[in-house]
N, C-alpha and C positions, 0 to 999 in steps of 0.2 A: 209571370209576374216581373215587373222590370226590377233589377237590380243596380241599387245607388253606393257608389265607389266613397269611402269616405274621402274626404279631401285629405292625403297626407299631412301638408303642413300645418292643418287646423287642429289634426287629431294629436300629434306629436307637441303642438304647444299645449294643448289640454293635457298630454301626459305630463309635459315637463312639469307643469303648475300643481298637480296633484303630486308626483312625486318629490316635489319640493315641503310638502306640508310636515310638519314634525311630530312625530309619534311620541306618545306619552313615554318620559322618563325612564328606564330599566328594561323598556321592552325591545327587542330586535328581530329581525325575519329570518327565518332559514331556509332556504331553498332547497327541500331533499331532492338530488340527483339519484338514479337506476338505470342498470339496461335491462330493457325489456326482452321480452320472450322472442324477438327476432335474433338477437346476439349483437347487432350493430346499431340499435338505434336508443337514444336515451328518453326518460318521461320525467317530470317533476311535479313535485307539489310543495306548496310553502307551510311552515307550521310559525306561530310565534311562541317566543322564547321570553321567559321573564329573569333569568340569571347570567351573565357574563358568558361566554365560554372564553376557556384559557386551554383546553386541551380536548382531545375529540371523545374522551370519555366523558365530560362534560354534557354531550348531546346525547338525548332521550333516542332509543328502539322505536320505530315508528311504524306504521303498517298502511298498505293500500291495496286497492280491490284486482287482485291477478286475475280474474275472470276477463278483466277488460284489457291487459297486455299482454296476453298469451300465457301467462305463467299460472294458472290455478285454475279451477271448473267453480262455476257458480254455487254451485251447493257447500265448497269449501274456498271461499275465497282470499281470504285474507294473507298477505303475504308480508312478512317482516323485513323493514330496512334497518341494516343495522351501519351504523354513523363507520368510515374507517378514515376520513381526510375532509379537510374543510380549508376555504379560500374565501377571500373577501371577494364581496357580490359587487360587482362594476356597475350595476343599474340602481340599485337602492343605496350602496357605500355606507357610510357610517359604521356601526357595529354589525350590520348584516352583513350573511354569511351564505356561501355556496357549500354543500355539504353532500360528500361522495358516497353513498351507500350500498353496501353488499344486501342482498337480497336473499330471504330464507324461507322455507315453508313451514305450515304449521307442526312438522315434527323436528322443526329447528335445523332441515336437514340442507343445503344449497341449492337453488333452484339451477335448472339445466343452463341456464345463460350466467351465472354466476361462475366465471372462469377465475375470479380473483380467489378463490378460496383453496384450489391445490397450487395456483401460483406463487402465493406467499410461503406456503409450506415448501417447495423447491427452491424458492430465494434463501430460505434460513438454512436447506442442508447445502447451497452454494456459497455462503457467507464470505466463508475463506478464500474465494476467488477474487471478491471484492467486483463483480459485475456490472458493468456500466451500460446503458441504453439509452439509445435516444433513436426518435421517430420521424421520419418526412413524410409529413400526411399531405398527401395531395389529394383535390377537390375539384369539384366544376360547380360553378353557379348557374342555375338555372332559373327561368322565370316561371311564375305560377300558373302558365299553360302548361308547362313540361318542355319548353323550348331553350335551347344554351341562352345563356345572357348574351344579347347585342348579334345573334345570328342572323342571317337573312330566314324571314318566314318562309320563303320557298329556296331550296338549295342550300347553297354551302359559302362559308367565309375563305378568303384565300387562303391556299394550302398552308399546312405548318411550316415552319420556320423561322417567320419574323417575331413570334410572340415570345418565345422564354426570353425569361428578365428585361421583357421589350418597355418602352414609355411611349406614350401617344394615343389618342382617343383612338385610333384606327387599328391599334395593336394590343391594348391592354384594358380588357372588359372587366371592370368590378373592382380597381382600386381602394376605392373607401370603405367597401367592405373589407376587404385583407384588412386596411389601416387600423380600422375600427377595431377589428378582433384581434389584432395585436396587441393593440395599447388596452383592449379588456383583459386578456391574458397576464399581462405585465402587472396589471394593477392587481388582478386576483392574487398573484404571487405565483403562477405557473411560470415554470421554466421553460418559456418560449425563445429561443434563439436564434430566428432567422423566418423571414417569407419571402417569396421570390412570385412572379409570373413563371407558370409553367407553358409547355410545347403546346397544348392544344389551346385555341382562342377560348378565354372566359374560365381556362384552369388556372388555380392556384394551389402554392403549399406552403405548409409553414412547417416547424422543426419544433420539438420538444425535445431537449435531451440538456448536454454540458452549457451553462448558462452561467458566461463571465467567468469562466474555469471552474464552476462548481459542478460538480457530476449530477447524473439522476441515479442513483444504485437501487440493486435489486426492484421492490414492487414500484417505487416513486415516480418514475416515468410513465407507468401505465396508468397511475392513478392522474396524473396531470394531463394528461392526452385525452383522457375520454373527459375529464372536465372542460379542456379545450373545445371538444367537440360540441358539448353542450352549448357553450359559447359562441361556437359558431354558427350552431343551428339559432340562436336567442339573437344573432346580429343581424342575420340573415332577415329573421323577421321584421325588425326594426326597419331594415331597407324593401321590405315586401318582395323579397327574393328567396329562392331555396337553393339548398345545399344538395348536391346529389354526389354519394361516396361509391357508386357504382365502379368496378375496376374497369370496365368496358363500355362508357356509358354513349359512343355513337360509334357506329361500326364503320368498318371504311378504313382510309387511311391516316389515321388521327391515333395519337398517341393514347393509352389505356391511363388508369390513375392505379398509383401503387403505396405502399407505406412502408418505403425502404426501412430498414432497422439495423442502425448502426451499434455494434456491438465489441467491447473488450472486456477481457480479464487483467488482472494487475501483470500477470507477465507477459501479456500482449504490449502493455503501456511500459514495459522496463528495454531497458538496451538490449539489443538483441530478440527481442519479440515478434520479429517478423517469421522466425522460424515456427514459432506457437503458432500463429496467424494459419499458417500453412500447415500444421498439425491440425489445427479447428477445422479446419476446411475440408480435410479427408476425413474428418469425423462425418462432417455435414453432408459430404457424399454418400457415405455408406446410410444416412437416413433422409434421402432425400423425400421419398415418398410420405414418410411420418410428417414432416414438416408440411410439404404441400396440402395434406388434410387438414392442417393447423390453420393454415394460412388464409382463410376465408371462413364465413360462417357457414357455407353448406358443403363442407369437407373437400373442397378444391374445385367445386364445380362454376365457381365464380372467377376464378384465376385461370381456368382453362380457356374462357374467351381471350383472355388478356397477356397471357403467357406464350405466346406465338412463333416466337424466334425473330419477331421484327418488331419494330419501335420500341427499341432500348430493352429488348429482354431475352432473355434464353428463352428456349424453348421448355413448353410444359414437362415433357418427358424425361427432358436432358438436364444434368448437374453438369453446369461449367464455373470454370473461376478464370480471373485475370486481373493482372496490373492496369488499373485506369481503364478498365471495359464495361461500358454501361448495357453492353450484352451480354453480360456474363449474371449467371445465379448470385454468385459472390463475388465483389470488388472489393481489392486492396487497393485503397488511394494512393494516387503517385507520390504522394508526400510520405504517406507514410513507410512506404518502399522504400523510400529513398533515405528515409532517417532511421529505419530499421527498428521502428516499432509503432505500435498507434493501435489501430481497430480495424475491423471488417464490416462491410455493408451488405447484408442481406437482401438482396431485389426482388426477391420470390414474393414476400406479404402483399396482399391485394388493400387498396385502400379502404375498406369495409372491414377488415380484419378487426378481430379483435386481440388489443395488444396485451394482455395478460398469456392469454394463449401463443403468441409470438414470443414473447422473452421468455416462457416456458419451457419452450421446444429447446429454445438455444442454450439455455442454461442445464438442460436435463442432458443435451447431444453433446454439449462441448466442456461442461464442467463436472458433469455427474457419470459421462460415459453411458448413459440409458439410451438403449434403441429402439424400446417399446413400453409402451405405457397406455 
């Protein structure tokens, strides 16, 4: 049977006309978002609300078919979604919102992919340290046939070197997608603080974290990053392309993809904080393997393909650190070292990591002196 492709210009025009239709006064749409059973992908469904939302407690608990998302059996399939944060909806706008949720089973226990449950508890215990987090989310844009965007259909593009932070149609592939996603995050209220083209062609990065001098403390960065990932998939859908968060999507002499985590405590940010950073690094060195297990959804197996000691990584089995060293496990930025205070960058997390697991591990090791959990 022949497949007939919809004219994208026509479909976009129809879509925009429909989205411009007014909805009855007092009603709004809430897009509920949750992490599915893979621990690295998001799902969503929409609920009509008939009352204004002024706080997250206004939002009702909802449910979904967990047997279709790898989170329940077909004989007992309902999984509860409990709202934990909400943001403005860049697509529907108005009073419509995006709602991030946690998932619980029929016994009201967190499902396996709900890493937020324990992360919240750890952040509460570490609150006196005022931990700030930021993540640099790398991703690669793919065409729907499973081929990296704008790469030759047979063979490879020119070797990496001219693509990082580049401009030009022969070097920057997918800029409109990055720009659209950036704007959507800003509209939503997500603390996206930057974006750039990365080392591999069609690879990009956006950063969630300190935003116009306003930090992400405790759980906030992870909530925002998951919502930003949803927005990225959604933007890519509108452009008819796919997003790949695999840590090593292309084998060979190409950079992998990470989610470098920038982390600080109040004492690191104070004068003389560089000594506190170095002490934190020593703690992290003693707990390297536990962190590796937390830094991708498959207990380190995904990251093993990326952390080779090449392509701006330290080797999987080694813990290293240095000032301005992008080949180390932990980097102290040159500016922070020179000023004597600031933050450290953990370069080990994979691009498909769960930010709740990453930030929890950092808080446990550095703030709470815990080495097994």
